[in-house]
Residue frames as a rotation matrix with the C-alpha (Angstrom) as fourth column:
MET 1
-0.741 -0.127 0.660 7.89
-0.621 0.504 -0.601 26.15
-0.256 -0.855 -0.452 -0.99
VAL 2
-0.316 0.614 -0.723 5.99
-0.425 0.589 0.687 22.90
0.848 0.525 0.075 -1.51
ALA 3
-0.100 0.386 0.917 3.63
-0.982 0.111 -0.154 21.57
-0.161 -0.916 0.368 1.15
PRO 4
-0.960 -0.254 0.118 3.54
-0.242 0.964 0.109 17.81
-0.142 0.076 -0.987 1.74
ASP 5
-0.264 0.888 -0.376 0.49
-0.560 0.176 0.810 15.89
0.785 0.424 0.451 0.54
LEU 6
-0.841 -0.033 0.541 -1.23
-0.521 0.320 -0.791 14.83
-0.147 -0.947 -0.286 3.77
GLY 7
0.176 0.953 -0.246 -4.18
-0.984 0.176 -0.022 13.24
0.022 0.245 0.969 1.99
PRO 8
0.581 0.117 0.805 -4.78
-0.341 0.934 0.110 9.51
-0.739 -0.339 0.582 1.87
VAL 9
-0.560 -0.798 -0.222 -2.24
-0.667 0.276 0.692 7.30
-0.491 0.535 -0.687 0.11
ALA 10
-0.843 0.283 -0.457 -4.82
-0.090 0.763 0.640 4.57
0.530 0.581 -0.618 -0.43
THR 11
-0.003 0.852 0.524 -8.16
-0.997 -0.046 0.069 3.17
0.083 -0.522 0.849 0.65
VAL 12
-0.683 -0.143 0.716 -8.93
-0.353 0.923 -0.153 -0.28
-0.639 -0.357 -0.681 2.02
ALA 13
-0.349 0.501 -0.792 -10.41
-0.905 0.041 0.424 -2.29
0.245 0.864 0.439 -0.87
ALA 14
0.454 0.456 -0.766 -10.65
-0.196 0.889 0.414 -5.72
0.869 -0.038 0.493 0.82
VAL 15
-0.119 -0.439 0.890 -10.08
-0.982 -0.081 -0.172 -7.17
0.148 -0.895 -0.422 4.29
ASN 16
0.214 0.120 -0.969 -9.30
-0.004 0.992 0.122 -10.71
0.977 -0.022 0.213 5.40
ALA 17
0.463 0.060 0.884 -9.85
-0.805 -0.389 0.448 -10.64
0.371 -0.919 -0.132 9.18
VAL 18
0.980 -0.087 0.178 -8.80
-0.001 0.897 0.441 -14.28
-0.198 -0.432 0.880 9.68
GLY 19
0.485 -0.835 0.260 -5.54
0.827 0.341 -0.447 -13.87
0.285 0.432 0.856 7.75
ARG 20
0.501 -0.217 -0.838 -4.97
0.479 -0.737 0.477 -10.36
-0.721 -0.640 -0.266 9.21
PHE 21
-0.723 -0.684 0.095 -4.23
0.485 -0.405 0.775 -8.78
-0.492 0.607 0.624 5.82
SER 22
0.392 0.837 -0.383 -5.90
0.210 -0.487 -0.848 -6.28
-0.896 0.252 -0.366 3.51
VAL 23
-0.184 -0.350 0.919 -5.77
0.983 -0.059 0.174 -5.13
-0.007 0.935 0.355 -0.09
LEU 24
-0.024 0.086 -0.996 -5.17
0.299 -0.950 -0.089 -1.41
-0.954 -0.300 -0.003 -0.51
SER 25
0.467 0.201 0.861 -6.17
0.882 -0.170 -0.439 0.58
0.058 0.965 -0.257 -3.58
VAL 26
-0.320 -0.733 -0.601 -3.44
0.690 -0.615 0.382 3.19
-0.649 -0.293 0.702 -4.05
ARG 27
0.628 0.497 -0.599 -4.36
0.042 -0.790 -0.612 6.61
-0.777 0.359 -0.517 -5.46
LEU 28
0.646 -0.355 0.675 -3.10
0.763 0.267 -0.589 6.95
0.029 0.896 0.444 -9.01
SER 29
0.719 -0.353 0.598 -1.58
-0.115 -0.910 -0.399 10.35
0.685 0.218 -0.695 -8.15
HIS 30
0.592 -0.500 0.633 0.53
-0.766 -0.105 0.634 8.81
-0.250 -0.860 -0.445 -5.35
PRO 31
-0.244 -0.733 -0.635 3.61
-0.790 0.530 -0.307 6.58
0.562 0.427 -0.709 -5.72
MET 32
0.532 0.396 -0.748 3.24
-0.020 0.890 0.456 2.96
0.846 -0.228 0.481 -4.65
PRO 33
0.699 -0.302 0.648 4.19
-0.708 -0.166 0.686 2.48
-0.100 -0.939 -0.330 -0.96
ARG 34
-0.152 -0.855 -0.496 7.45
-0.772 0.416 -0.481 0.58
0.618 0.310 -0.723 -0.50
LEU 35
0.392 0.234 -0.890 7.63
0.173 0.931 0.321 -2.94
0.904 -0.279 0.325 0.91
GLY 36
-0.296 -0.471 -0.831 7.99
0.858 0.251 -0.448 -2.95
0.419 -0.846 0.330 4.69
GLN 37
-0.814 0.029 0.580 6.54
-0.126 -0.984 -0.128 0.56
0.567 -0.177 0.805 5.06
THR 38
-0.537 0.657 -0.529 4.09
0.831 0.305 -0.465 1.02
-0.144 -0.689 -0.710 7.95
LEU 39
-0.739 0.412 0.534 1.03
-0.031 -0.811 0.584 3.22
0.673 0.415 0.612 7.29
SER 40
-0.872 0.489 -0.001 -1.79
-0.050 -0.091 -0.995 4.43
-0.486 -0.868 0.104 9.52
VAL 41
-0.641 0.747 0.178 -5.46
0.564 0.301 0.769 3.65
0.521 0.593 -0.614 8.88
TYR 42
-0.934 0.331 -0.137 -8.20
-0.170 -0.746 -0.645 6.22
-0.316 -0.579 0.752 9.56
ARG 43
-0.441 0.882 0.167 -11.98
0.793 0.296 0.532 6.11
0.420 0.367 -0.830 9.68
ALA 44
0.619 0.749 0.234 -14.03
0.597 -0.643 0.479 9.31
0.510 -0.157 -0.846 10.01
GLY 45
0.478 -0.506 0.718 -10.87
-0.362 -0.858 -0.364 11.19
0.800 -0.086 -0.594 10.95
PHE 46
0.588 -0.237 0.774 -9.86
-0.763 0.155 0.627 8.84
-0.269 -0.959 -0.090 13.77
LYS 47
-0.380 -0.791 -0.480 -6.88
-0.842 0.511 -0.175 6.48
0.384 0.337 -0.860 13.68
VAL 48
0.622 0.704 0.342 -8.18
-0.777 0.610 0.157 2.90
-0.098 -0.364 0.926 13.85
GLY 49
0.816 -0.348 0.461 -5.11
0.244 0.931 0.272 0.83
-0.524 -0.110 0.845 13.00
GLU 50
0.107 -0.843 -0.527 -1.82
-0.810 -0.381 0.446 0.31
-0.576 0.379 -0.724 11.20
VAL 51
0.962 0.110 0.250 -0.75
0.056 0.815 -0.576 -1.81
-0.267 0.568 0.778 8.24
ARG 52
-0.040 -0.994 -0.100 2.65
-0.378 -0.077 0.922 -2.94
-0.925 0.075 -0.373 6.95
ILE 53
0.553 0.228 -0.801 3.11
-0.822 -0.007 -0.570 -3.20
-0.136 0.974 0.184 3.19
THR 54
0.009 -0.519 0.855 4.03
-0.278 0.820 0.501 -6.75
-0.961 -0.242 -0.137 2.15
GLY 55
-0.482 -0.102 -0.870 3.00
-0.875 0.000 0.484 -7.08
-0.049 0.995 -0.089 -1.49
PRO 56
-0.522 -0.525 0.672 2.36
0.798 -0.022 0.602 -8.39
-0.301 0.851 0.431 -4.04
VAL 57
-0.444 0.305 -0.843 1.37
-0.307 -0.935 -0.176 -5.49
-0.842 0.181 0.509 -6.28
GLN 58
-0.494 0.329 0.805 -1.20
0.835 0.438 0.333 -5.71
-0.243 0.837 -0.491 -9.08
ASP 59
0.148 0.446 0.883 -2.13
0.677 -0.697 0.238 -2.57
0.721 0.562 -0.405 -11.01
ASN 60
-0.255 -0.231 0.939 -2.81
-0.377 -0.871 -0.316 0.05
0.891 -0.434 0.135 -8.33
ASN 61
0.819 0.541 0.192 -3.50
-0.422 0.340 0.841 -2.54
0.390 -0.769 0.506 -5.60
ILE 62
-0.340 -0.925 -0.167 -1.07
-0.419 0.309 -0.854 -3.79
0.842 -0.220 -0.493 -2.97
VAL 63
0.523 0.477 -0.707 -1.36
0.338 0.645 0.685 -6.23
0.783 -0.597 0.176 -0.06
ALA 64
-0.318 -0.572 0.757 -0.61
-0.563 -0.528 -0.636 -5.16
0.763 -0.628 -0.154 3.52
ASP 65
-0.391 0.131 -0.911 -0.55
0.656 0.733 -0.177 -7.07
0.645 -0.667 -0.373 6.82
VAL 66
0.567 0.599 0.566 -2.75
-0.094 -0.636 0.766 -5.65
0.819 -0.487 -0.304 9.57
VAL 67
-0.549 -0.829 -0.106 -0.39
0.132 0.039 -0.990 -4.70
0.825 -0.558 0.088 12.41
SER 68
-0.879 0.317 -0.358 -3.06
0.358 -0.059 -0.932 -3.32
-0.316 -0.947 -0.061 14.75
GLY 69
-0.568 0.742 -0.355 -6.73
-0.615 -0.670 -0.417 -2.39
-0.547 -0.018 0.837 14.81
THR 70
-0.234 0.622 0.747 -9.74
0.576 0.708 -0.409 -3.55
-0.784 0.334 -0.524 12.84
LEU 71
-0.899 -0.185 -0.396 -10.07
-0.193 -0.644 0.741 -2.39
-0.392 0.743 0.543 9.23
GLU 72
0.135 0.950 0.281 -13.23
0.351 0.219 -0.910 -1.83
-0.927 0.222 -0.304 7.20
LEU 73
-0.114 -0.085 0.990 -13.80
0.993 0.001 0.114 -1.27
-0.011 0.996 0.084 3.49
GLY 74
0.550 0.333 0.766 -13.25
0.530 -0.848 -0.011 2.35
0.646 0.412 -0.643 2.52
ASP 75
0.746 -0.366 -0.557 -10.94
0.427 -0.378 0.821 3.24
-0.511 -0.850 -0.126 5.43
GLU 76
0.879 -0.471 0.071 -8.25
-0.278 -0.628 -0.727 5.77
0.387 0.619 -0.683 4.47
VAL 77
0.606 -0.775 -0.179 -4.58
0.776 0.526 0.347 4.81
-0.175 -0.349 0.921 4.60
ARG 78
0.914 -0.259 0.313 -2.07
-0.162 -0.939 -0.302 7.59
0.372 0.225 -0.900 5.26
GLU 79
-0.037 -0.972 -0.231 1.61
0.584 0.167 -0.795 8.16
0.811 -0.164 0.561 5.93
GLU 80
0.695 0.205 -0.689 2.44
0.708 -0.362 0.606 9.62
-0.125 -0.909 -0.397 9.34
């Protein structure tokens, strides 16, 4: 039996509050999130927002629109 990886998919590497988008740094051990996928954002164990993957992709970084909440550098991004 294999347990799902519930750890973070990525961390918030940059935030553009005016444009309501962020750059996520995806863990090298995790596959790149797919375009259109919605992920939850956590800070200190509490859910603080959601992002939707929009691209583009460069190396292990991907752009995501901020759907809800306020993001900060270092926030953890996880699948629900």
